[in-house]
C-alpha positions as CSV (number, residue, x, y, z in Angstrom):
1,M,13.7,-2.5,11.1
2,T,12.0,-1.6,14.4
3,E,9.9,-4.4,15.9
4,P,6.2,-3.4,16.0
5,R,4.3,-2.6,19.1
6,N,2.1,-5.6,18.8
7,L,3.5,-8.6,16.9
8,Q,0.2,-10.4,16.5
9,K,-1.5,-7.4,15.1
10,A,1.4,-6.6,12.9
11,A,1.2,-10.2,11.5
12,L,-2.5,-9.8,10.7
13,R,-2.8,-6.2,9.7
14,G,0.7,-5.0,8.9
15,E,2.5,-2.2,10.7
16,P,1.4,1.4,9.9
17,S,3.9,4.2,9.3
18,Y,4.7,6.1,12.5
19,V,7.5,8.1,10.9
20,W,7.6,10.4,7.9
21,R,10.9,10.2,5.9
22,D,12.2,10.3,2.4
23,G,10.5,7.1,1.3
24,Q,7.1,8.3,2.4
25,R,7.7,11.8,0.9
26,R,8.6,10.2,-2.5
27,R,5.4,8.1,-2.5
28,L,3.3,11.2,-1.6
29,E,4.8,12.9,-4.6
30,M,3.8,10.0,-6.8
31,I,0.2,10.0,-5.3
32,L,-0.2,13.8,-6.0
33,E,1.2,13.5,-9.5
34,A,-1.3,10.6,-10.2
35,A,-4.1,12.7,-8.8
36,G,-3.5,15.8,-10.9
37,E,-6.5,18.0,-11.0
38,R,-8.4,15.6,-8.8
39,T,-6.9,17.3,-5.8
40,A,-9.7,19.8,-6.1
41,G,-12.1,16.9,-5.1
42,T,-12.4,14.3,-2.4
43,A,-9.9,11.5,-1.6
44,L,-10.4,8.3,0.4
45,V,-7.5,6.6,2.1
46,D,-8.7,3.0,2.3
47,G,-6.7,1.6,5.2
48,C,-5.4,4.8,6.7
49,G,-3.6,3.3,9.8
50,V,-2.6,6.0,12.2
51,G,-3.1,8.7,9.5
52,M,0.3,9.6,8.1
53,Y,-0.7,9.8,4.5
54,L,-4.1,11.1,5.5
55,H,-2.5,14.0,7.2
56,H,-0.1,15.0,4.4
57,M,-2.7,14.5,1.7
58,S,-5.1,16.9,3.5
59,E,-2.6,19.7,2.7
60,S,-3.2,19.2,-1.0
61,F,-6.8,17.8,-1.4
62,A,-10.0,19.8,-0.9
63,R,-11.2,17.0,1.5
64,V,-9.8,13.7,2.6
65,V,-11.5,10.8,4.5
66,G,-9.8,7.9,6.1
67,L,-11.1,4.4,6.8
68,D,-9.5,1.5,8.7
69,I,-10.5,-1.7,10.4
70,E,-8.4,-1.1,13.5
71,F,-10.2,1.1,15.9
72,E,-7.1,1.8,18.1
73,R,-5.2,3.1,15.1
74,L,-8.1,5.3,14.1
75,K,-8.1,6.9,17.5
76,E,-4.5,8.1,16.7
77,A,-5.6,9.2,13.2
78,Q,-8.6,11.1,14.7
79,S,-6.2,13.4,16.6
80,L,-5.3,14.9,13.3
81,E,-8.8,16.4,13.1
82,I,-9.6,14.6,9.8
83,T,-12.7,12.6,9.2
84,V,-12.0,8.9,9.9
85,L,-14.4,5.9,9.9
86,N,-14.1,2.4,11.3
87,G,-14.9,-0.1,8.5
88,V,-13.5,-2.7,6.1
89,G,-12.5,-2.4,2.5
90,E,-14.8,-5.2,1.3
91,H,-17.9,-3.2,2.3
92,L,-17.2,0.5,2.0
93,P,-19.8,2.7,3.7
94,F,-20.1,5.2,0.8
95,P,-22.5,5.6,-2.2
96,N,-21.5,4.9,-5.7
97,N,-19.4,7.5,-7.5
98,S,-18.3,9.3,-4.3
99,Y,-14.6,9.9,-4.6
100,N,-12.1,11.6,-7.1
101,L,-9.2,9.5,-5.8
102,V,-8.8,6.4,-3.6
103,L,-5.4,5.5,-2.1
104,S,-4.7,1.9,-1.1
105,H,-1.2,1.9,0.3
106,E,0.2,-1.5,1.3
107,V,-3.3,-2.6,2.4
108,L,-4.6,-5.0,-0.2
109,E,-2.4,-7.8,0.9
110,H,-4.0,-7.8,4.4
111,V,-7.7,-7.9,3.5
112,Q,-9.8,-11.1,3.7
113,D,-11.1,-10.7,0.1
114,D,-9.0,-8.7,-2.3
115,Q,-11.4,-9.1,-5.2
116,A,-14.3,-7.6,-3.2
117,T,-12.0,-4.8,-2.0
118,I,-11.0,-3.8,-5.6
119,N,-14.7,-4.0,-6.7
120,E,-15.7,-1.7,-3.8
121,I,-13.0,0.8,-4.7
122,V,-14.1,1.0,-8.3
123,R,-17.7,1.3,-7.2
124,V,-17.1,4.4,-5.0
125,L,-14.8,6.1,-7.5
126,K,-16.4,8.8,-9.7
127,P,-16.1,8.3,-13.5
128,G,-12.7,9.7,-14.3
129,G,-11.6,9.1,-10.7
130,R,-8.4,7.2,-9.9
131,L,-7.2,4.5,-7.7
132,V,-3.5,4.8,-6.6
133,L,-2.4,1.3,-5.5
134,F,0.7,0.2,-3.7
135,C,1.0,-3.5,-2.8
136,P,3.8,-6.1,-2.4
137,N,5.5,-7.5,-5.5
138,R,6.1,-11.2,-5.5
139,G,9.3,-10.7,-7.5
140,Y,11.0,-8.9,-4.5
141,P,13.6,-11.2,-3.0
142,F,12.3,-10.7,0.6
143,E,9.0,-11.2,2.4
144,T,8.8,-8.0,4.5
145,H,5.9,-9.2,6.6
146,G,7.7,-12.0,8.4
147,H,6.7,-15.6,8.4
148,Y,5.4,-18.5,10.6
149,W,7.5,-21.5,11.5
150,K,6.1,-24.3,13.7
151,G,3.2,-22.1,14.7
152,K,5.3,-19.2,15.8
153,Y,5.4,-15.8,14.1
154,H,8.8,-14.4,13.2
155,F,8.9,-10.7,12.4
156,G,11.3,-9.3,9.9
157,N,12.5,-9.6,6.3
158,T,12.6,-13.3,5.2
159,P,14.6,-14.1,2.0
160,L,13.2,-16.1,-1.0
161,I,9.9,-17.2,0.5
162,N,7.9,-15.5,-2.3
163,Y,9.9,-17.5,-4.9
164,L,8.6,-20.8,-3.6
165,P,5.5,-22.5,-5.2
166,R,2.4,-20.7,-4.1
167,A,1.2,-23.5,-1.8
168,W,4.5,-23.7,0.1
169,R,4.8,-19.9,0.2
170,D,1.3,-19.6,1.7
171,R,2.1,-22.1,4.4
172,L,5.0,-19.9,5.6
173,A,3.2,-16.6,5.1
174,P,-0.6,-17.3,5.5
175,H,-1.2,-13.9,7.1
176,V,-0.3,-11.8,4.0
177,N,-0.8,-12.0,0.3
178,V,1.7,-11.0,-2.4
179,Y,1.1,-10.2,-6.1
180,T,2.5,-10.7,-9.5
181,R,1.5,-8.4,-12.3
182,R,-0.9,-11.1,-13.6
183,D,-2.4,-11.5,-10.2
184,L,-3.3,-7.8,-10.1
185,M,-4.7,-7.9,-13.7
186,K,-7.1,-10.7,-12.7
187,L,-8.6,-8.4,-9.9
188,F,-9.5,-5.8,-12.5
189,T,-10.9,-8.1,-15.1
190,G,-14.4,-7.1,-16.2
191,L,-14.3,-3.8,-14.3
192,P,-14.9,-0.4,-16.0
193,V,-11.3,0.8,-15.7
194,K,-8.2,1.8,-17.8
195,F,-4.6,1.6,-16.6
196,I,-2.7,4.8,-16.5
197,Q,0.5,3.5,-14.9
198,R,1.7,0.0,-13.9
199,K,5.2,-0.5,-12.6
200,T,7.2,-1.7,-9.6
201,I,9.3,0.5,-7.4
202,L,12.3,-0.3,-5.1
203,G,12.5,0.8,-1.5
204,A,13.9,4.0,-0.1
205,Y,16.2,2.3,2.5
206,D,15.7,5.1,5.1
207,N,16.9,2.7,7.9
208,I,20.2,2.1,6.2
209,I,20.6,5.9,5.6
210,A,20.0,6.6,9.3
211,R,22.8,4.2,10.2
212,R,25.2,4.8,7.3
213,P,24.2,7.9,5.4
214,K,26.7,7.8,2.5
215,L,26.2,4.1,1.8
216,G,22.4,4.4,2.1
217,R,22.1,7.3,-0.3
218,F,24.3,5.6,-2.8
219,L,22.1,2.5,-2.6
220,R,19.0,4.6,-3.0
221,R,20.3,6.4,-6.1
222,L,21.4,3.1,-7.6
223,L,18.2,1.2,-6.9
224,Q,15.9,4.0,-8.1
225,W,18.0,4.1,-11.4
226,L,17.4,0.3,-11.6
227,E,13.7,1.0,-11.6
228,K,14.2,2.2,-15.2
229,T,15.7,-1.1,-16.3
230,P,14.5,-4.7,-16.5
231,F,15.6,-5.1,-12.9
232,Q,12.5,-3.2,-11.8
233,R,10.8,-6.6,-11.8
234,L,12.6,-7.1,-8.5
235,G,10.9,-4.0,-7.0
236,L,9.6,-3.9,-3.4
237,S,6.1,-2.8,-4.4
238,H,3.7,-2.5,-7.3
239,F,2.7,1.1,-8.1
240,W,-0.5,1.2,-10.2
241,V,-2.7,4.1,-11.2
242,V,-6.1,2.9,-12.4
243,E,-8.8,5.2,-13.7
244,K,-12.6,4.5,-13.7
245,T,-14.1,4.9,-17.2
């Protein structure tokens, strides 16, 4: 894992994707499959970072728009010649029923108010529009966003933090949320939605493949097979497709 350019910003906002490898390509395929005929419409990438998914989705959707809280990252995304806006997920600057698809990719865990963020996404979706949501699974054995210890932030994968009682876990990782399936269900309670897909996925392990290709590819095949078994509960991320009714 490469240390981020700015540790404090990475702690608060996460580290955006600066590379495009097999893991990202696989997730893009999942996004496009979930979108279906909605690619003929407009998509919003809510928390677009430096614009990696924004750029690749623009090749398939009629129109894509990106939104992010970090202005410096948006300047990089703007170089892709795609519409980007500086804003927050809790107060989306769009009318009701604006988008055919909204992508929230590993962003929900960083917002100040995840309930308000989900409410806003559902508000701006058109009826029949879909949210594609990726966010951290509390069942994964590592906290990938680092942790704090004695007031100092430590970047990297930390084992077993997310298995602690919530109060203890949140003292070690107050900068980022993590979700069980029940946690996510609560966020959609009372909203006009139906669930198209709800599962967890394991990682692509591109870093291991870069160092030891044969071992990395074996691990990837094994772990993606495990996604079809009860071991999928240990997945890295939730992958949910939610449709507005």
